[in-house]
C-alpha positions as CSV (number, residue, x, y, z in Angstrom):
1,M,-44.0,54.0,-55.3
2,A,-43.0,54.2,-59.1
3,N,-39.1,55.6,-59.1
4,G,-40.2,56.9,-62.5
5,T,-42.4,56.5,-65.4
6,I,-40.6,55.0,-68.8
7,L,-42.1,55.3,-71.9
8,V,-41.3,52.5,-74.4
9,A,-41.8,52.9,-78.0
10,D,-41.0,50.1,-80.2
11,D,-42.7,48.3,-83.4
12,D,-41.8,44.7,-82.1
13,A,-44.2,43.5,-79.7
14,A,-42.2,41.2,-78.3
15,I,-39.4,43.8,-77.1
16,R,-42.2,45.9,-75.8
17,T,-43.1,42.9,-73.7
18,V,-39.7,41.9,-72.3
19,L,-39.2,45.5,-71.5
20,N,-42.4,46.3,-69.8
21,Q,-41.7,43.2,-67.7
22,A,-38.1,44.1,-66.8
23,L,-38.8,47.8,-66.1
24,G,-41.6,46.8,-63.9
25,R,-39.7,44.3,-62.1
26,A,-37.1,47.3,-61.5
27,G,-39.6,49.4,-59.9
28,Y,-40.5,51.8,-62.7
29,E,-44.0,52.5,-63.9
30,V,-44.1,51.2,-67.7
31,R,-46.4,52.7,-70.9
32,V,-45.9,50.7,-74.1
33,T,-46.5,51.7,-77.7
34,G,-45.8,50.9,-81.4
35,Q,-46.4,54.1,-82.6
36,A,-44.6,56.9,-83.2
37,S,-47.4,59.4,-83.0
38,T,-48.5,57.9,-79.4
39,L,-44.8,58.4,-78.1
40,W,-45.1,62.2,-79.5
41,R,-48.8,62.5,-77.7
42,W,-47.6,61.1,-74.3
43,I,-44.8,63.6,-74.4
44,S,-47.0,66.4,-75.4
45,E,-49.1,65.8,-72.4
46,G,-46.1,65.9,-70.2
47,Q,-45.8,62.4,-69.3
48,G,-42.7,60.4,-68.9
49,D,-39.4,60.6,-67.1
50,L,-37.3,58.9,-69.4
51,V,-38.0,57.8,-73.1
52,V,-36.8,54.5,-74.4
53,T,-37.5,54.3,-78.1
54,D,-36.7,51.9,-81.3
55,V,-35.3,54.2,-84.3
56,V,-37.3,52.4,-87.2
57,M,-41.0,53.1,-86.3
58,P,-44.0,52.4,-88.8
59,D,-45.0,55.9,-88.7
60,E,-42.2,58.0,-88.2
61,N,-38.2,57.8,-87.9
62,A,-37.1,58.4,-84.3
63,F,-34.3,60.5,-85.6
64,D,-37.1,62.4,-87.1
65,L,-38.7,62.8,-84.0
66,L,-35.9,63.4,-81.5
67,P,-35.3,67.1,-82.4
68,R,-38.9,68.2,-81.8
69,I,-39.1,66.3,-78.2
70,K,-35.6,67.9,-77.3
71,K,-37.2,71.4,-78.4
72,L,-40.6,70.8,-76.3
73,R,-38.8,68.9,-73.4
74,P,-34.8,69.5,-73.3
75,D,-34.3,67.9,-70.1
76,L,-36.4,64.5,-71.2
77,P,-33.6,61.8,-71.4
78,I,-33.8,59.5,-74.2
79,I,-32.2,56.1,-74.8
80,V,-32.3,55.2,-78.8
81,M,-32.0,51.5,-79.9
82,S,-31.6,50.2,-83.0
83,A,-30.7,47.0,-85.3
84,Q,-29.0,49.3,-87.8
85,N,-25.9,48.7,-85.7
86,T,-23.6,51.3,-87.6
87,F,-21.2,54.1,-86.9
88,M,-23.6,56.8,-88.5
89,T,-26.6,55.4,-86.2
90,A,-24.6,56.2,-83.2
91,I,-23.5,59.8,-84.6
92,R,-27.3,60.6,-85.5
93,A,-28.3,59.4,-81.7
94,S,-25.7,61.8,-80.2
95,E,-26.3,64.8,-82.9
96,R,-30.2,64.3,-82.0
97,G,-29.4,65.0,-78.3
98,A,-30.3,61.5,-77.2
99,Y,-28.5,60.5,-74.0
100,E,-27.5,57.3,-74.9
101,Y,-27.5,54.7,-77.8
102,L,-27.7,50.9,-77.4
103,P,-27.3,48.2,-80.4
104,K,-30.1,45.8,-81.0
105,P,-29.9,43.0,-79.2
106,F,-29.3,44.8,-76.0
107,D,-28.4,43.3,-72.4
108,L,-31.0,44.5,-70.0
109,K,-28.7,44.7,-67.0
110,E,-26.9,47.5,-69.3
111,L,-30.3,49.5,-70.1
112,L,-31.1,49.1,-66.3
113,S,-27.9,50.5,-65.8
114,V,-28.3,53.3,-68.1
115,I,-31.8,54.4,-67.1
116,S,-30.7,54.5,-63.5
117,R,-27.8,56.8,-64.6
118,A,-30.1,59.1,-67.1
119,L,-32.5,59.5,-64.1
120,T,-30.1,60.3,-61.2
121,R,-27.4,61.9,-63.1
122,P,-28.2,63.3,-66.7
123,R,-25.4,64.3,-68.6
124,E,-24.7,67.2,-70.6
125,I,-27.3,67.0,-74.0
126,L,-25.3,67.1,-77.1
127,R,-27.2,69.5,-79.8
128,P,-27.3,68.5,-82.8
129,N,-24.0,69.6,-85.1
130,A,-24.9,69.1,-88.3
131,E,-26.8,66.9,-90.7
132,A,-25.2,63.2,-91.2
133,T,-25.3,61.4,-94.3
134,T,-25.0,58.1,-95.4
135,E,-22.5,58.5,-97.9
136,D,-19.1,57.2,-97.5
137,I,-19.4,55.9,-94.2
138,P,-16.2,55.9,-92.6
139,L,-16.4,53.1,-90.4
140,V,-18.1,49.2,-90.9
141,G,-19.0,46.8,-88.6
142,R,-21.7,45.6,-86.1
143,S,-19.4,43.4,-84.0
144,P,-19.8,44.1,-80.3
145,A,-16.3,45.7,-80.2
146,M,-17.0,47.8,-83.0
147,Q,-20.3,48.9,-81.2
148,E,-18.4,50.0,-78.3
149,L,-16.1,51.9,-80.4
150,Y,-18.9,53.6,-81.9
151,R,-20.7,54.5,-78.8
152,S,-17.3,56.1,-77.4
153,M,-16.5,58.1,-80.4
154,A,-20.5,59.2,-80.4
155,R,-19.9,60.7,-76.8
156,L,-16.4,62.5,-77.8
157,M,-17.8,64.3,-80.8
158,S,-19.1,67.7,-79.2
159,T,-15.6,67.7,-77.1
160,D,-12.0,68.8,-77.5
161,L,-10.5,65.9,-75.4
162,T,-7.1,64.5,-76.5
163,V,-7.7,61.1,-77.9
164,M,-5.3,58.2,-77.7
165,I,-6.1,55.6,-80.6
166,N,-4.5,52.4,-79.8
167,G,-4.5,49.5,-82.6
168,E,-2.4,47.5,-84.6
169,S,-1.2,48.3,-88.1
170,G,-3.9,48.4,-90.5
171,T,-7.0,48.9,-88.2
172,G,-8.1,51.8,-89.4
173,K,-6.6,54.1,-86.7
174,E,-6.6,57.2,-89.1
175,L,-10.1,56.8,-90.4
176,V,-11.2,56.9,-86.7
177,A,-9.5,60.0,-86.3
178,R,-10.8,61.5,-89.1
179,A,-14.0,60.3,-88.4
180,L,-13.7,62.3,-85.0
181,H,-12.5,65.4,-86.9
182,D,-15.3,65.4,-89.7
183,Y,-18.3,64.6,-87.2
184,G,-16.9,66.6,-84.5
185,K,-17.0,70.5,-83.6
186,R,-13.9,71.2,-85.5
187,R,-15.3,69.7,-88.8
188,N,-14.9,73.0,-90.3
189,G,-10.8,73.7,-89.6
190,P,-8.2,71.5,-91.1
191,F,-8.0,68.0,-90.3
192,V,-3.5,67.3,-90.9
193,A,-1.9,63.9,-90.1
194,V,1.6,63.1,-89.6
195,N,3.4,60.0,-89.6
196,M,6.2,60.1,-86.8
197,A,7.5,56.9,-88.5
198,A,7.9,58.3,-91.8
199,I,9.7,61.3,-90.7
200,P,13.8,61.3,-90.1
201,R,14.1,61.8,-86.4
202,D,16.2,64.9,-86.7
203,L,13.5,66.6,-88.8
204,I,10.2,65.6,-86.8
205,E,10.6,68.8,-84.5
206,S,11.0,71.2,-87.6
207,E,8.2,69.3,-89.4
208,L,5.5,69.9,-86.1
209,F,6.7,73.4,-85.1
210,G,8.1,74.9,-88.3
211,H,11.6,76.4,-88.5
212,E,13.0,80.2,-89.4
213,K,15.1,81.0,-92.1
214,G,18.5,80.2,-91.4
215,S,17.8,78.2,-88.4
216,F,20.1,75.4,-89.4
217,T,21.5,74.4,-92.3
218,G,19.3,74.2,-95.5
219,A,16.6,76.4,-93.6
220,V,16.9,78.9,-96.6
221,S,13.2,80.1,-95.9
222,R,10.5,80.1,-93.1
223,A,8.5,77.0,-92.8
224,T,5.2,76.3,-91.4
225,G,4.7,73.6,-88.7
226,R,1.8,70.9,-88.6
227,F,0.8,72.6,-85.5
228,E,0.5,76.3,-87.9
229,Q,-1.1,73.8,-90.5
230,A,-3.7,72.4,-88.6
231,E,-4.6,75.8,-86.6
232,G,-8.4,75.4,-85.5
233,G,-8.8,72.2,-86.5
234,T,-7.5,68.7,-85.4
235,L,-3.6,67.6,-85.7
236,F,-3.4,63.5,-85.6
237,L,0.2,62.4,-84.6
238,D,0.2,58.9,-86.2
239,E,3.0,56.5,-84.6
240,I,3.1,58.7,-81.8
241,G,5.7,56.1,-80.2
242,D,8.6,56.8,-82.7
243,M,8.6,60.7,-81.4
244,P,12.2,61.1,-80.4
245,M,12.5,62.5,-76.7
246,E,13.7,65.9,-77.8
247,A,10.3,66.4,-79.8
248,Q,8.5,64.7,-76.9
249,T,9.5,67.5,-74.5
250,R,8.3,70.2,-77.0
251,L,5.0,68.4,-77.2
252,L,4.4,68.3,-74.2
253,R,5.2,72.2,-73.5
254,V,2.2,72.9,-76.2
255,L,-0.2,70.5,-74.3
256,Q,0.5,72.1,-71.1
257,E,0.6,75.6,-72.2
258,G,-0.8,76.0,-75.6
259,E,2.1,77.4,-77.1
260,Y,5.2,76.5,-78.6
261,T,8.3,78.3,-80.5
262,S,9.2,77.4,-83.9
263,I,12.9,76.1,-84.6
264,G,15.1,79.3,-84.5
265,G,12.2,81.5,-83.4
266,R,12.1,83.8,-80.5
267,S,8.8,84.6,-79.7
268,S,6.0,81.8,-78.3
269,I,3.3,80.8,-81.0
270,K,-0.6,80.7,-79.2
271,T,-2.2,77.4,-81.2
272,D,-5.3,75.9,-80.6
273,V,-5.9,72.5,-82.1
274,R,-7.0,69.2,-81.1
275,I,-4.3,66.4,-80.6
276,I,-5.4,62.8,-81.9
277,A,-2.6,60.7,-81.4
278,A,-2.3,57.0,-82.1
279,T,0.0,53.9,-81.8
280,N,0.4,50.4,-82.6
281,K,3.3,50.0,-79.8
282,D,2.9,49.5,-75.9
283,L,3.6,52.8,-74.9
284,R,3.7,52.0,-71.1
285,Q,6.6,49.3,-71.6
286,A,8.4,52.4,-73.7
287,I,8.1,54.3,-70.3
288,Q,9.7,51.7,-68.5
289,Q,13.0,51.2,-71.1
290,G,13.0,55.0,-70.6
291,L,11.9,55.8,-74.4
292,F,8.5,57.3,-74.1
293,R,8.0,60.7,-71.3
294,E,5.3,59.4,-68.7
295,D,4.0,62.9,-68.1
296,L,3.5,63.1,-72.1
297,F,1.7,59.5,-71.9
298,F,-0.8,60.9,-69.3
299,R,-1.5,63.7,-71.4
300,L,-2.1,62.1,-74.6
301,N,-4.0,59.5,-73.0
302,V,-7.4,61.6,-71.6
303,V,-9.6,59.1,-73.6
304,P,-7.9,56.2,-74.9
305,L,-9.9,54.2,-77.6
306,R,-8.9,50.7,-78.7
307,L,-9.1,49.5,-82.4
308,P,-9.8,45.9,-82.1
309,P,-7.7,43.8,-84.7
310,L,-9.7,42.1,-87.5
311,R,-9.5,38.4,-86.0
312,E,-11.5,39.9,-82.8
313,R,-14.1,41.1,-85.1
314,I,-14.2,38.4,-87.8
315,E,-17.8,38.6,-88.0
316,D,-17.6,42.2,-89.5
317,L,-15.7,40.2,-92.3
318,P,-18.6,40.0,-94.8
319,D,-20.1,43.5,-94.3
320,L,-16.6,44.7,-95.0
321,V,-15.8,42.6,-98.2
322,R,-19.5,43.9,-99.8
323,H,-18.1,47.3,-98.6
324,F,-14.6,47.0,-100.3
325,F,-16.5,45.4,-103.5
326,A,-18.8,48.6,-103.5
327,L,-15.9,50.9,-103.4
328,A,-14.0,49.0,-106.0
329,E,-17.0,49.2,-108.2
330,K,-17.6,52.9,-107.7
331,E,-13.8,53.4,-108.5
332,G,-15.0,51.7,-111.8
333,L,-13.6,47.9,-111.7
334,P,-15.9,45.6,-112.4
335,K,-18.9,44.8,-110.1
336,K,-18.1,41.5,-108.0
337,Q,-20.3,39.4,-105.7
338,I,-18.6,36.4,-103.1
339,D,-19.8,33.2,-102.2
340,T,-20.6,31.8,-99.1
341,P,-17.5,29.0,-99.2
342,A,-15.3,31.7,-100.1
343,L,-16.3,34.2,-97.4
344,E,-15.6,31.2,-94.9
345,R,-12.1,30.9,-96.6
346,L,-11.8,34.4,-95.8
347,K,-12.9,34.1,-92.1
348,R,-10.0,31.2,-91.3
349,H,-7.4,33.7,-92.1
350,R,-5.5,35.1,-89.4
351,W,-5.0,38.5,-91.3
352,P,-2.1,39.8,-89.9
353,G,-2.4,43.1,-91.8
354,N,-6.0,43.3,-90.6
355,V,-8.5,45.4,-92.5
356,R,-5.9,47.2,-94.7
357,E,-4.7,43.6,-95.5
358,L,-8.3,42.6,-96.5
359,E,-9.0,45.5,-98.5
360,N,-6.0,45.0,-100.9
361,M,-7.3,41.7,-101.6
362,I,-10.6,42.4,-102.3
363,R,-9.2,45.5,-104.8
364,R,-7.2,42.7,-106.4
365,L,-9.7,40.0,-106.8
366,A,-11.9,42.9,-108.1
367,A,-9.5,43.8,-110.7
368,L,-8.2,40.9,-111.9
369,S,-10.6,37.9,-111.4
370,P,-12.6,37.0,-114.9
371,Q,-15.2,35.6,-112.8
372,E,-17.9,37.8,-111.4
373,T,-18.5,35.6,-108.5
374,I,-15.7,35.3,-106.3
375,T,-15.2,31.6,-105.3
376,E,-13.4,29.7,-102.4
377,P,-10.3,28.8,-104.8
378,L,-9.8,31.8,-106.1
379,V,-9.5,33.7,-102.8
380,A,-7.3,30.3,-101.6
381,V,-5.0,31.0,-104.3
382,E,-5.2,34.7,-103.2
383,L,-4.4,34.0,-99.3
384,T,-1.4,31.4,-100.6
385,E,0.2,33.8,-102.8
386,A,-0.1,37.0,-100.5
387,P,2.8,38.3,-98.8
388,Q,3.0,37.6,-95.3
389,T,2.9,40.3,-93.0
390,A,4.0,39.8,-89.7
391,S,1.8,41.3,-86.8
392,P,2.8,44.2,-84.8
393,D,2.9,42.1,-81.6
394,A,5.6,40.0,-82.9
395,P,9.2,40.8,-83.4
396,A,10.2,42.8,-86.6
397,A,12.8,40.2,-87.5
398,L,10.5,37.1,-86.9
399,P,11.8,34.3,-89.3
400,K,9.4,33.6,-92.0
401,S,9.8,29.8,-91.2
402,L,8.3,30.2,-88.1
403,M,5.2,32.3,-89.4
404,E,4.9,29.2,-91.9
405,S,5.3,26.6,-89.1
406,V,2.6,28.6,-87.0
407,E,0.6,28.5,-90.1
408,H,0.8,25.1,-91.1
409,H,-0.2,24.3,-87.4
410,L,-3.6,26.1,-87.7
411,D,-4.2,24.4,-91.2
412,S,-3.3,21.1,-90.1
413,Y,-6.0,21.3,-87.2
414,F,-8.6,23.1,-89.4
415,A,-8.2,20.4,-92.1
416,K,-8.6,17.8,-89.5
417,F,-11.6,19.1,-88.0
418,K,-12.8,19.8,-91.4
419,G,-13.1,23.7,-91.3
420,E,-14.7,23.6,-87.7
421,L,-13.0,24.6,-84.7
422,P,-10.4,22.7,-82.6
423,P,-10.5,21.8,-79.2
424,P,-9.5,24.7,-76.8
425,G,-6.0,24.9,-76.0
426,L,-4.6,25.8,-79.6
427,Y,-3.3,28.9,-78.3
428,H,-1.4,27.8,-75.6
429,R,0.2,24.7,-77.5
430,I,1.6,27.0,-80.3
431,L,2.4,29.5,-77.8
432,R,4.8,27.1,-76.1
433,E,6.6,26.2,-79.2
434,V,7.3,29.5,-79.9
435,E,8.4,30.7,-76.3
436,E,10.2,27.6,-75.7
437,P,13.1,28.1,-78.4
438,L,12.7,31.9,-78.1
439,V,13.4,31.9,-74.5
440,N,16.2,29.4,-74.8
441,A,17.9,31.4,-77.5
442,A,17.6,34.6,-75.6
443,L,19.5,32.7,-72.4
444,A,22.4,31.7,-74.8
445,A,22.7,34.9,-76.3
446,T,23.2,36.4,-72.8
447,R,25.3,33.2,-71.5
448,G,22.3,32.4,-69.2
449,N,22.1,35.9,-67.9
450,Q,18.7,36.5,-66.7
451,I,18.8,40.3,-66.5
452,K,20.4,40.6,-69.9
453,A,18.3,38.1,-71.5
454,A,15.1,40.0,-69.9
455,E,16.0,43.4,-71.4
456,L,16.7,41.5,-74.7
457,L,13.5,40.0,-75.0
458,G,11.7,43.4,-73.6
459,V,10.2,41.8,-70.6
460,N,10.4,41.9,-66.9
461,R,13.1,40.1,-65.1
462,N,10.3,38.6,-62.8
463,T,8.3,37.9,-66.0
464,L,11.3,35.7,-67.3
465,R,12.1,33.8,-64.5
466,K,8.5,32.7,-64.5
467,K,8.7,31.6,-67.9
468,I,11.6,29.7,-67.4
469,K,10.0,28.1,-64.2
470,D,6.5,27.2,-66.3
471,L,8.5,26.3,-69.6
472,D,10.7,24.1,-67.5
473,L,14.0,25.5,-69.1
474,R,17.6,24.6,-68.4
475,I,19.6,27.7,-68.3
476,I,21.9,27.4,-71.0
477,R,25.4,29.3,-70.6
478,T,27.3,29.5,-73.8
479,L,31.1,30.7,-74.1
480,R,31.5,33.0,-76.4
């Protein structure tokens, strides 16, 4: 006996064939069509236990059809597939009540898993929030990492769950936070962003919670805090890892009890804000070092979102370049285009400053280049003259000479293999060249004391011991 009837709508005959065979082997009864009108007729007749549909159909867009389906049969799960793999596609699918959105090309095992979940444990249907537009799309990219991010964000739009965004500097953490607000249930409320690293530590509590007149020297009048300013909306706490412990304790109370007290105030103030936090630090390591409260971390880390660095989504670079050139043109800069060799040169760059570094470079090229077409020599000059930004994962005081050494190694490898990828193992070869002198220096600075050296490096003592063994280091004891 069949496990249920699946209605499949896709204008691609090959995809219809693949899905018909795969779903049939999985024990489902399958009906396939290339027309939205046929799909609507089947659904109107009460057929099908689940729908799998493409977005773009010859006679009607599935996003226009979905509201009618949900009105007629609100409990019918709908899985939307699309080759238009953008952030707005995921949002539209969610807003129109789709059970799940899968970007093309999709994985058959994942599709079968989603179908099984939908037929056995259908989740709450997301009702339309507002008409999304394609203007000013906040996020750009079609890579698998970005697709997963889009899908996670789409699931969060109708919730008030606290979100922790992790990512290196320049990956777009505030863009994600603002998108969660602008397309979520609090979009009619204020979006207030505050950067913990940009505020003097002794003023952070006043900045967040406000203060009363005379509560401290210089408090000549009452001041509202960011929580009060964000009432009914979203408060984005960027670089949360830089928040001092005293402010962490106050923030924990807000998350636990939904109220706070201003500096110098005597009565509690009820608050209704959604918290979205972001960091480029390893907060679990900060917890071990006693710099961040573990209970606060778990309160903030309800839904973690990881933003991939640009080097992990390099296939998105052409789309990003076109997007930034279009933005520059909209702002009045000359229209530009870029040729293939120039794009390939951009792809070989490590992008320590991530998307922000790329955007700044594209703006410079749009503003300063006399040529309409950006060529590889122009890009090479920009990459050579651009200031080197150390990755947030690297120590803040990483010597420029070390960065130049790594750059030289990589350029040499790519030159040797004429732009193609060198043999595997490059990461470990360069990592060893960096790790060995670094560990040696730490051991020398601490006279061979492994406990102090581990503390200096910010690693566990057992990790350091393993490094010493793996690198076959001689423990150096320097008298000072």
